[in-house]
ZASE-649937 format. One record per residue: residue number from 1; residue in one letter; z, x, y of N, C-alpha, C in turn. Coordinates in steps of 0.2 Angstrom, whole numbers, padded with zeros to 4 digits, always signed. Each point is the difference from the previous one (the first is absolute). Layout:
REM ZASE-649937
{rec NUM, 'a', {Z, X, Y}, {Z, X, Y}, {Z, X, Y}}
...
***
This chain:
REM ZASE-649937
{rec 1, 'm', {-0048, -0106, +0005}, {+0003, +0007, +0002}, {-0002, +0000, +0009}}
{rec 2, 't', {+0006, +0001, +0003}, {-0001, +0001, +0007}, {-0002, +0007, +0003}}
{rec 3, 'v', {-0005, -0001, +0003}, {-0001, +0006, +0004}, {+0003, +0002, +0007}}
{rec 4, 'c', {+0001, +0005, +0000}, {+0004, +0003, +0006}, {-0005, +0002, +0005}}
{rec 5, 'p', {+0000, -0003, +0006}, {-0006, +0001, +0005}, {+0001, +0007, +0004}}
{rec 6, 'd', {+0006, +0003, +0001}, {+0002, +0004, +0005}, {+0006, +0005, -0004}}
{rec 7, 'f', {+0001, +0006, +0003}, {+0003, +0005, -0003}, {+0006, +0001, +0004}}
{rec 8, 't', {+0006, -0002, -0002}, {+0005, +0002, +0004}, {+0007, +0004, -0005}}
{rec 9, 'p', {+0005, +0003, +0002}, {+0005, +0002, -0005}, {+0003, -0007, -0002}}
{rec 10, 's', {+0003, -0001, -0005}, {+0002, -0006, -0002}, {+0007, +0001, -0002}}
{rec 11, 'l', {+0004, -0004, +0001}, {+0007, -0001, -0003}, {-0001, -0007, -0004}}
{rec 12, 'v', {+0003, +0002, -0007}, {-0001, -0006, -0005}, {+0006, -0002, -0002}}
{rec 13, 'v', {+0000, -0006, +0002}, {+0006, -0005, -0003}, {-0001, -0002, -0007}}
{rec 14, 'p', {+0005, +0002, -0004}, {+0000, -0002, -0008}, {-0001, -0008, -0001}}
{rec 15, 'g', {-0006, +0000, -0003}, {+0000, -0007, -0002}, {-0006, -0004, +0006}}
{rec 16, 'i', {-0002, +0003, +0005}, {-0005, -0003, +0004}, {-0006, +0003, -0001}}
{rec 17, 'g', {-0006, -0006, +0000}, {-0007, +0002, +0000}, {-0002, +0007, -0002}}
{rec 18, 'd', {-0002, +0002, -0006}, {-0005, +0005, +0000}, {-0006, +0000, +0002}}
{rec 19, 'c', {-0002, +0007, +0003}, {-0008, -0001, +0002}, {-0003, +0006, -0002}}
{rec 20, 'f', {-0005, -0003, -0004}, {-0005, +0007, -0002}, {-0008, +0000, +0003}}
{rec 21, 'y', {-0002, +0004, -0002}, {-0007, +0002, +0003}, {-0005, -0001, -0004}}
{rec 22, 's', {-0006, -0004, +0001}, {-0006, +0000, -0005}, {-0005, +0002, +0003}}
{rec 23, 's', {-0002, +0005, -0003}, {-0006, +0005, +0002}, {-0006, -0001, -0005}}
{rec 24, 's', {-0006, +0001, +0002}, {-0006, -0002, -0003}, {-0001, +0005, -0007}}
{rec 25, 's', {+0003, +0006, +0000}, {+0001, +0004, -0006}, {+0007, +0003, -0001}}
{rec 26, 'p', {+0001, +0001, -0005}, {+0008, +0002, -0003}, {+0001, +0007, +0005}}
{rec 27, 'l', {+0006, +0000, +0002}, {+0002, +0008, +0002}, {+0001, +0004, -0006}}
{rec 28, 'k', {-0001, +0005, +0000}, {+0000, +0006, -0005}, {+0005, +0005, +0001}}
{rec 29, 'l', {+0006, -0002, -0004}, {+0007, +0003, +0001}, {+0001, +0005, -0005}}
{rec 30, 'g', {+0003, +0006, +0004}, {+0003, +0005, -0005}, {+0006, +0000, +0001}}
{rec 31, 'i', {+0005, +0001, -0005}, {+0007, -0002, +0001}, {+0004, +0005, -0003}}
{rec 32, 'm', {+0004, +0004, +0004}, {+0005, +0004, -0002}, {+0007, -0001, -0001}}
{rec 33, 'a', {+0003, +0002, -0007}, {+0007, -0003, +0000}, {+0003, +0007, -0003}}
{rec 34, 's', {+0007, +0000, +0001}, {+0003, +0004, -0002}, {+0005, -0001, -0006}}
{rec 35, 'g', {+0002, -0007, +0000}, {+0007, -0004, -0005}, {-0004, -0005, -0004}}
{rec 36, 's', {+0004, -0005, +0001}, {+0001, -0006, -0004}, {-0007, -0003, +0000}}
{rec 37, 'g', {-0003, +0000, +0006}, {-0006, -0005, +0002}, {-0001, -0007, +0000}}
{rec 38, 's', {+0007, -0002, +0003}, {+0001, -0008, +0002}, {-0004, -0001, +0004}}
{rec 39, 'n', {-0002, +0003, +0007}, {-0005, -0001, +0005}, {-0006, +0000, -0002}}
{rec 40, 'f', {-0002, +0006, -0005}, {-0008, -0001, -0004}, {+0001, -0006, -0003}}
{rec 41, 'e', {+0004, -0004, -0003}, {+0000, -0006, -0005}, {-0002, -0006, +0006}}
{rec 42, 'a', {+0004, +0000, +0005}, {+0000, -0006, +0006}, {-0007, +0001, +0002}}
{rec 43, 'i', {-0004, +0006, +0001}, {-0006, +0000, +0002}, {-0005, -0003, -0006}}
{rec 44, 'a', {+0001, +0002, -0004}, {-0005, -0002, -0007}, {+0001, -0008, -0001}}
{rec 45, 'q', {+0007, -0002, +0000}, {+0001, -0007, +0000}, {-0005, -0005, +0005}}
{rec 46, 'a', {+0000, +0003, +0007}, {-0001, -0003, +0005}, {-0008, +0000, -0001}}
{rec 47, 'i', {-0003, +0004, -0002}, {-0007, +0001, -0002}, {-0001, -0005, -0005}}
{rec 48, 'a', {+0003, +0000, -0004}, {-0002, -0004, -0007}, {+0001, -0008, +0002}}
{rec 49, 'h', {+0004, -0001, +0005}, {+0002, -0006, +0002}, {-0005, -0003, +0005}}
{rec 50, 'q', {-0005, +0004, +0001}, {-0005, -0001, +0006}, {+0003, -0001, +0007}}
{rec 51, 'q', {+0005, +0004, +0001}, {+0004, +0000, +0006}, {-0003, +0005, +0005}}
{rec 52, 'l', {-0002, +0006, -0003}, {-0003, +0005, +0002}, {-0007, +0003, -0002}}
{rec 53, 'n', {-0005, +0000, +0004}, {-0005, +0001, -0003}, {-0002, +0008, +0001}}
{rec 54, 'a', {+0002, +0002, -0006}, {+0000, +0008, -0001}, {+0000, +0001, -0008}}
{rec 55, 'q', {-0003, +0007, +0000}, {+0001, +0004, -0008}, {+0003, +0005, +0000}}
{rec 56, 'i', {+0005, +0001, -0005}, {+0003, +0007, +0000}, {-0004, +0005, -0004}}
{rec 57, 'q', {-0003, +0005, +0003}, {-0005, +0004, -0002}, {+0003, +0006, -0005}}
{rec 58, 'v', {+0008, +0002, +0002}, {+0003, +0005, -0004}, {+0007, +0000, +0003}}
{rec 59, 'l', {+0005, +0001, -0005}, {+0006, +0001, +0003}, {+0000, +0009, -0001}}
{rec 60, 'i', {+0005, +0003, +0005}, {+0000, +0006, +0000}, {+0008, +0002, -0001}}
{rec 61, 'y', {+0004, +0004, -0005}, {+0006, +0000, +0000}, {+0002, +0007, -0001}}
{rec 62, 'n', {+0006, +0002, +0002}, {+0001, +0007, -0001}, {+0007, +0002, -0004}}
{rec 63, 'h', {+0002, -0005, -0003}, {+0005, +0002, -0004}, {-0002, -0002, -0008}}
{rec 64, 'p', {+0000, +0004, -0005}, {-0003, -0002, -0006}, {+0004, -0006, -0002}}
{rec 65, 't', {+0006, -0001, +0000}, {+0003, -0006, -0001}, {+0000, -0005, +0003}}
{rec 66, 'a', {-0002, -0001, +0006}, {-0003, -0006, +0005}, {-0001, -0006, -0005}}
{rec 67, 'k', {+0005, -0006, +0001}, {-0003, -0006, -0004}, {-0005, -0003, +0005}}
{rec 68, 'a', {-0002, +0001, +0004}, {-0006, -0002, +0004}, {-0006, +0001, -0003}}
{rec 69, 'a', {+0000, +0006, -0005}, {-0006, +0000, -0003}, {+0000, -0004, -0007}}
{rec 70, 'v', {+0006, -0003, -0003}, {+0000, -0003, -0005}, {-0003, -0008, +0003}}
{rec 71, 'r', {+0002, -0001, +0005}, {-0002, -0007, +0004}, {-0007, +0000, +0000}}
{rec 72, 'a', {-0003, +0006, +0002}, {-0008, +0000, +0002}, {-0003, +0001, -0007}}
{rec 73, 'a', {+0002, +0003, -0005}, {-0004, +0000, -0006}, {+0000, -0007, -0003}}
{rec 74, 'h', {+0006, -0003, +0000}, {+0000, -0007, -0002}, {-0005, -0005, +0002}}
{rec 75, 'r', {+0000, +0001, +0007}, {-0007, -0003, +0004}, {-0007, +0002, -0001}}
{rec 76, 'g', {+0000, +0005, -0004}, {-0007, +0004, -0001}, {-0004, +0003, +0007}}
{rec 77, 'i', {+0006, +0003, +0004}, {-0003, +0003, +0007}, {+0002, +0007, -0002}}
{rec 78, 'e', {-0005, +0004, +0001}, {+0000, +0007, +0000}, {+0006, +0003, +0003}}
{rec 79, 'c', {+0002, +0006, -0004}, {+0007, +0004, +0003}, {-0003, +0006, +0000}}
{rec 80, 'v', {+0002, +0005, +0005}, {+0000, +0006, +0001}, {+0007, +0003, +0001}}
{rec 81, 'l', {+0002, +0006, -0004}, {+0007, +0002, +0001}, {-0002, +0007, +0005}}
{rec 82, 'l', {+0002, +0001, +0005}, {-0001, +0005, +0004}, {+0008, +0002, +0002}}
{rec 83, 'n', {+0003, +0006, -0005}, {+0005, +0001, +0001}, {+0002, +0006, +0007}}
{rec 84, 'h', {+0003, -0002, +0005}, {+0001, +0005, +0005}, {+0002, +0007, -0001}}
{rec 85, 'r', {+0004, +0000, -0005}, {+0004, +0007, -0003}, {-0008, +0004, -0002}}
{rec 86, 'd', {-0003, -0002, -0001}, {-0008, +0005, -0002}, {-0003, +0003, +0005}}
{rec 87, 'y', {+0003, -0001, +0006}, {-0004, +0001, +0006}, {+0004, +0005, +0005}}
{rec 88, 't', {-0004, +0004, +0002}, {+0004, +0005, +0005}, {+0002, -0002, +0006}}
{rec 89, 's', {-0003, -0005, +0002}, {+0002, -0002, +0008}, {-0002, -0008, +0000}}
{rec 90, 'r', {+0003, -0003, +0005}, {-0001, -0007, +0001}, {-0008, -0001, +0001}}
{rec 91, 'e', {-0003, +0004, +0005}, {-0006, +0001, +0001}, {-0004, -0001, -0006}}
{rec 92, 'a', {+0001, +0005, -0005}, {-0005, +0000, -0006}, {+0001, -0007, -0004}}
{rec 93, 'f', {+0007, -0002, -0001}, {+0001, -0006, -0003}, {-0004, -0006, +0003}}
{rec 94, 'd', {+0001, -0001, +0006}, {-0005, -0005, +0004}, {-0006, +0000, -0001}}
{rec 95, 'g', {-0003, +0007, +0000}, {-0008, +0002, -0001}, {-0001, -0004, -0007}}
{rec 96, 'q', {+0004, +0001, -0006}, {-0002, -0003, -0006}, {+0000, -0008, +0001}}
{rec 97, 'i', {+0005, -0002, +0003}, {+0001, -0008, +0001}, {-0007, -0003, +0004}}
{rec 98, 'v', {-0002, +0004, +0005}, {-0005, -0003, +0004}, {-0007, +0001, -0005}}
{rec 99, 'q', {+0000, +0005, -0004}, {-0007, +0000, -0006}, {+0001, -0005, -0004}}
{rec 100, 't', {+0006, -0002, -0002}, {+0001, -0005, -0005}, {-0002, -0007, +0002}}
{rec 101, 'l', {+0003, -0002, +0007}, {-0002, -0005, +0004}, {-0007, -0002, +0001}}
{rec 102, 'k', {-0004, +0006, +0002}, {-0007, -0002, +0000}, {-0004, +0001, -0005}}
{rec 103, 'k', {+0003, +0002, -0006}, {-0003, -0001, -0005}, {-0001, -0006, -0004}}
{rec 104, 'y', {+0005, -0004, +0002}, {+0001, -0007, -0002}, {-0002, -0005, +0006}}
{rec 105, 'd', {-0003, +0002, +0006}, {-0003, -0003, +0004}, {+0005, -0004, +0004}}
{rec 106, 'v', {+0006, +0003, +0001}, {+0005, -0005, +0004}, {-0002, +0000, +0007}}
{rec 107, 'd', {+0001, -0005, +0004}, {+0000, -0001, +0007}, {+0006, -0003, +0003}}
{rec 108, 'w', {+0006, -0001, -0003}, {+0007, +0000, +0003}, {+0005, +0003, -0005}}
{rec 109, 'v', {+0005, +0005, +0003}, {+0005, +0002, -0004}, {+0007, -0003, +0000}}
{rec 110, 'i', {+0002, -0003, -0004}, {+0008, -0003, +0000}, {+0004, +0005, -0003}}
{rec 111, 'm', {+0005, +0002, +0003}, {+0006, +0005, -0002}, {+0005, -0006, -0002}}
{rec 112, 'a', {+0002, -0002, -0005}, {+0004, -0004, -0004}, {+0005, +0002, -0003}}
{rec 113, 'g', {+0006, +0002, +0004}, {+0004, +0006, -0004}, {-0002, +0004, -0001}}
{rec 114, 'w', {-0004, +0004, +0005}, {-0002, +0007, -0001}, {+0005, +0005, +0003}}
{rec 115, 'm', {+0003, +0004, -0003}, {+0007, +0004, +0002}, {-0003, +0008, +0001}}
{rec 116, 'r', {-0005, +0000, +0003}, {-0003, +0007, +0004}, {-0002, -0001, +0007}}
{rec 117, 'v', {+0002, +0005, +0004}, {-0003, +0000, +0007}, {-0008, +0004, -0002}}
{rec 118, 'v', {-0003, -0005, +0005}, {-0007, +0001, +0000}, {-0003, +0005, +0006}}
{rec 119, 't', {-0005, +0003, -0001}, {-0003, +0005, +0006}, {-0007, -0002, +0002}}
{rec 120, 'p', {-0001, +0004, +0006}, {-0007, -0002, +0002}, {-0005, -0001, -0004}}
{rec 121, 'v', {-0001, +0004, -0006}, {-0005, -0001, -0004}, {-0001, -0006, -0003}}
{rec 122, 'l', {+0005, -0004, -0001}, {+0000, -0006, -0003}, {-0002, -0005, +0006}}
{rec 123, 'i', {+0005, +0000, +0006}, {+0000, -0005, +0005}, {-0007, +0000, +0004}}
{rec 124, 'n', {-0004, +0007, +0000}, {-0006, +0000, +0004}, {-0006, -0003, -0005}}
{rec 125, 'a', {+0001, +0000, -0006}, {-0005, -0001, -0004}, {-0001, -0009, -0003}}
{rec 126, 'f', {+0006, -0002, +0004}, {+0000, -0009, +0000}, {+0003, -0002, +0006}}
{rec 127, 't', {-0004, +0002, +0006}, {+0004, -0001, +0007}, {+0001, -0009, +0000}}
{rec 128, 'd', {+0006, -0001, +0002}, {+0002, -0007, +0001}, {-0001, -0005, -0006}}
{rec 129, 'r', {+0000, +0003, -0006}, {-0001, -0003, -0006}, {+0005, +0002, -0005}}
{rec 130, 'i', {+0006, +0003, +0002}, {+0006, +0001, -0004}, {+0004, -0004, +0001}}
{rec 131, 'i', {+0004, -0004, -0005}, {+0005, -0005, +0002}, {+0007, +0003, -0005}}
{rec 132, 'n', {+0005, -0002, +0003}, {+0006, +0002, -0003}, {+0005, -0004, +0001}}
{rec 133, 'i', {+0005, -0001, -0005}, {+0006, -0006, +0000}, {+0005, +0005, +0000}}
{rec 134, 'h', {+0005, -0003, +0005}, {+0006, +0004, +0000}, {+0006, -0006, +0001}}
{rec 135, 'p', {+0006, +0003, -0004}, {+0007, -0006, +0000}, {+0004, +0001, +0004}}
{rec 136, 's', {-0003, -0001, +0007}, {+0004, -0002, +0007}, {-0005, -0002, +0006}}
{rec 137, 'l', {+0004, -0002, +0003}, {-0003, -0004, +0007}, {-0001, +0006, +0004}}
{rec 138, 'l', {-0006, +0003, -0002}, {-0002, +0006, +0006}, {-0001, -0002, +0007}}
{rec 139, 'p', {+0003, +0005, +0004}, {+0001, +0007, +0000}, {+0007, +0002, -0003}}
{rec 140, 's', {+0004, -0005, -0002}, {+0006, +0002, -0003}, {+0000, +0002, -0006}}
{rec 141, 'f', {+0004, +0006, -0001}, {+0001, +0002, -0008}, {-0006, +0003, -0004}}
{rec 142, 'k', {-0003, +0005, +0004}, {-0006, +0003, -0003}, {+0002, +0005, -0005}}
{rec 143, 'g', {-0006, +0001, -0005}, {+0003, +0006, -0004}, {+0003, -0003, -0006}}
{rec 144, 'i', {+0002, +0005, -0005}, {+0003, -0003, -0006}, {+0008, -0003, +0001}}
{rec 145, 'n', {+0001, -0003, -0006}, {+0006, -0004, +0001}, {+0001, -0006, +0006}}
{rec 146, 'a', {-0006, -0003, +0001}, {+0002, -0005, +0005}, {+0004, -0005, +0000}}
{rec 147, 'v', {+0001, -0003, -0007}, {+0004, -0005, -0002}, {+0007, +0002, +0001}}
{rec 148, 'e', {+0001, +0008, -0003}, {+0008, +0002, +0002}, {+0001, +0001, +0007}}
{rec 149, 'q', {-0005, +0003, +0004}, {+0001, +0000, +0007}, {+0002, -0007, +0004}}
{rec 150, 'a', {-0003, -0004, -0002}, {+0001, -0007, +0003}, {+0007, -0003, -0002}}
{rec 151, 'l', {+0001, +0001, -0006}, {+0007, -0002, -0002}, {+0006, +0005, +0004}}
{rec 152, 'g', {-0002, +0006, +0000}, {+0006, +0003, +0004}, {+0000, +0000, +0007}}
{rec 153, 's', {-0004, -0002, +0003}, {-0001, -0003, +0007}, {+0004, -0005, +0002}}
{rec 154, 'g', {+0001, -0006, -0006}, {+0003, -0005, +0004}, {-0004, -0006, +0000}}
{rec 155, 'v', {-0007, +0001, +0002}, {-0004, -0006, +0001}, {+0001, -0005, -0003}}
{rec 156, 'k', {-0002, -0006, +0003}, {+0001, -0007, -0004}, {-0006, -0001, -0002}}
{rec 157, 'i', {-0005, +0001, +0002}, {-0008, -0002, -0002}, {-0004, +0008, +0000}}
{rec 158, 't', {-0004, +0001, -0006}, {-0004, +0005, -0001}, {-0006, -0004, -0002}}
{rec 159, 'g', {-0005, +0004, -0005}, {-0005, -0004, -0003}, {-0006, +0005, -0001}}
{rec 160, 'c', {-0007, -0001, +0000}, {-0005, +0004, -0002}, {-0006, +0000, +0005}}
{rec 161, 't', {-0003, +0005, +0000}, {-0006, +0001, +0005}, {-0005, +0003, -0003}}
{rec 162, 'v', {-0007, -0002, +0001}, {-0006, +0002, -0002}, {-0004, +0002, +0006}}
{rec 163, 'h', {-0002, +0006, -0001}, {-0003, +0004, +0006}, {-0005, +0004, -0001}}
{rec 164, 'l', {-0005, +0001, +0004}, {-0004, +0006, +0000}, {+0002, +0007, -0001}}
{rec 165, 'v', {-0002, +0006, -0004}, {+0003, +0005, +0000}, {-0004, +0004, +0005}}
{rec 166, 'c', {+0006, +0005, +0002}, {-0003, +0005, +0005}, {+0004, +0006, -0002}}
{rec 167, 'l', {-0001, +0005, +0004}, {+0003, +0006, -0002}, {+0008, +0001, +0001}}
{rec 168, 'e', {+0003, -0003, +0004}, {+0007, +0000, +0000}, {+0002, -0005, -0005}}
{rec 169, 'v', {+0005, +0002, -0004}, {+0002, -0006, -0005}, {+0002, -0007, +0003}}
{rec 170, 'd', {-0002, -0005, -0004}, {+0004, -0007, +0001}, {-0002, +0000, +0008}}
{rec 171, 's', {-0005, +0002, +0003}, {+0000, -0003, +0008}, {-0008, -0002, +0001}}
{rec 172, 'g', {-0003, -0002, -0004}, {-0008, -0002, +0002}, {+0002, -0009, +0002}}
{rec 173, 'p', {-0006, -0002, +0004}, {+0000, -0007, +0002}, {+0002, -0005, -0005}}
{rec 174, 'i', {+0004, -0004, +0001}, {+0003, -0004, -0005}, {-0005, -0007, +0001}}
{rec 175, 'l', {-0001, -0002, -0007}, {-0003, -0005, -0002}, {+0004, -0007, -0001}}
{rec 176, 'm', {+0004, +0001, -0004}, {+0005, -0006, -0001}, {+0007, +0003, -0003}}
{rec 177, 'q', {+0005, -0004, +0003}, {+0007, +0001, -0002}, {+0004, -0006, -0003}}
{rec 178, 'a', {+0004, +0000, -0004}, {+0005, -0006, -0003}, {+0007, +0002, +0000}}
{rec 179, 'a', {+0003, -0005, +0003}, {+0007, +0002, +0000}, {+0006, -0003, -0005}}
{rec 180, 'v', {+0004, +0004, -0001}, {+0004, -0001, -0005}, {+0007, +0000, +0001}}
{rec 181, 'p', {+0004, -0004, -0001}, {+0009, +0000, +0003}, {+0003, +0005, -0005}}
{rec 182, 'v', {+0004, +0002, +0003}, {+0005, +0006, -0003}, {+0006, -0003, -0002}}
{rec 183, 'l', {+0001, -0002, -0005}, {+0006, -0004, -0003}, {+0007, +0005, +0000}}
{rec 184, 'p', {+0006, -0004, +0000}, {+0007, +0004, +0000}, {+0000, +0005, -0005}}
{rec 185, 'd', {-0002, -0003, -0006}, {+0001, +0003, -0007}, {-0006, +0005, -0002}}
{rec 186, 'd', {-0005, +0000, +0004}, {-0005, +0003, -0003}, {+0001, +0007, -0002}}
{rec 187, 't', {-0004, +0002, -0005}, {-0001, +0007, -0001}, {-0007, +0003, +0001}}
{rec 188, 'p', {-0001, +0006, +0001}, {-0007, +0002, -0002}, {-0005, -0003, -0004}}
{rec 189, 'e', {+0003, -0001, -0007}, {-0005, -0004, -0004}, {+0000, -0007, +0002}}
{rec 190, 't', {+0005, -0004, +0002}, {-0003, -0007, +0000}, {-0004, -0001, +0007}}
{rec 191, 'l', {+0002, +0003, +0005}, {-0005, +0001, +0007}, {-0006, +0001, -0002}}
{rec 192, 'h', {-0001, +0005, -0003}, {-0006, +0002, -0002}, {-0004, -0004, -0004}}
{rec 193, 't', {+0003, -0003, -0005}, {-0003, -0006, -0003}, {-0003, -0005, +0004}}
{rec 194, 'r', {+0004, -0003, +0005}, {-0002, -0004, +0005}, {-0005, +0002, +0005}}
{rec 195, 'i', {+0000, +0005, +0001}, {-0005, +0004, +0005}, {-0007, -0001, -0005}}
{rec 196, 'q', {+0000, +0002, -0005}, {-0006, +0001, -0004}, {-0004, -0008, -0002}}
{rec 197, 'i', {+0004, -0003, +0000}, {-0002, -0008, -0001}, {-0005, -0001, +0007}}
{rec 198, 'q', {+0002, +0002, +0006}, {-0003, -0001, +0007}, {-0006, +0005, +0000}}
{rec 199, 'e', {+0000, +0006, -0004}, {-0005, +0006, +0000}, {-0005, -0004, -0004}}
{rec 200, 'h', {+0001, -0003, -0005}, {-0006, -0003, -0004}, {-0004, -0006, +0003}}
{rec 201, 'r', {+0004, -0004, +0005}, {-0003, -0003, +0003}, {-0005, +0001, +0005}}
{rec 202, 'i', {+0002, +0006, +0005}, {-0002, +0001, +0005}, {-0006, +0005, -0001}}
{rec 203, 'l', {+0000, +0004, -0005}, {-0005, +0006, -0001}, {-0006, -0003, -0001}}
{rec 204, 'p', {-0002, -0004, -0004}, {-0007, -0004, -0001}, {-0003, -0003, +0007}}
{rec 205, 'q', {+0006, -0004, +0004}, {-0002, -0002, +0006}, {-0003, +0006, +0004}}
{rec 206, 'a', {+0005, +0005, +0001}, {-0002, +0005, +0006}, {-0007, +0003, -0002}}
{rec 207, 'i', {-0002, +0002, -0008}, {-0005, +0002, -0002}, {-0006, -0004, +0004}}
{rec 208, 'a', {+0001, -0007, -0001}, {-0005, -0004, +0001}, {-0002, -0001, +0009}}
{rec 209, 'l', {+0006, +0000, +0003}, {+0000, +0002, +0008}, {-0002, +0006, +0002}}
{rec 210, 'a', {+0001, +0005, -0002}, {-0003, +0006, +0002}, {-0007, +0001, -0002}}
{rec 211, 'a', {-0004, -0002, -0006}, {-0007, -0002, -0001}, {-0003, -0004, +0005}}
{rec 212, 'a', {+0003, -0006, +0004}, {-0002, -0005, +0003}, {-0001, +0004, +0006}}
{rec 213, 'r', {+0004, +0004, +0003}, {+0000, +0004, +0007}, {-0007, +0004, +0000}}
{rec 214, 'l', {-0002, +0003, -0006}, {-0004, +0005, +0000}, {-0008, -0003, -0003}}
{rec 215, 'd', {+0001, -0008, -0001}, {-0006, -0003, -0002}, {-0006, +0000, +0006}}
***
């Protein structure tokens, strides 16, 4: 296992040396997901393959039909459904998220396909310990439909970014990025599939690098 001695934002070239952090005790992760949970699965696999020294304390999901919950249950990981529609404000919703994360003794929060804008209630509870993954090379194509934005703009290269979360959407300090070429015949589906491959590679690495910075 390779230890990364310093912390700088990284551009990952597909297929070139993965770098993971080895800590004396496992990182305690709380993962938040709204959809299929493929990035949740990537983290779980990295842990299972001893590439990331961490344990997933809980998965929080906000859509009752989210497949991420099925993936977590299959691995015997605790799942908590917090449906945002049941709360009167974003702040109230985030307050319940914070309570849940603290109940499960989480020290790092990973937004792995979390399709909700977060508030200071959550951000301030886990300062510099919330990580998000976004399907573009930030600062380009922030917000929703990033893949469609990239195709519509005519760029030849896009990709994905892992960053720390701040109040402004998709604007926190960048931890790691991976570039993905845009092909002439790409559709949103084909491009997103190739971006996800790189998301699955860099998210566990970026978690490790963020932890190394604060060690």
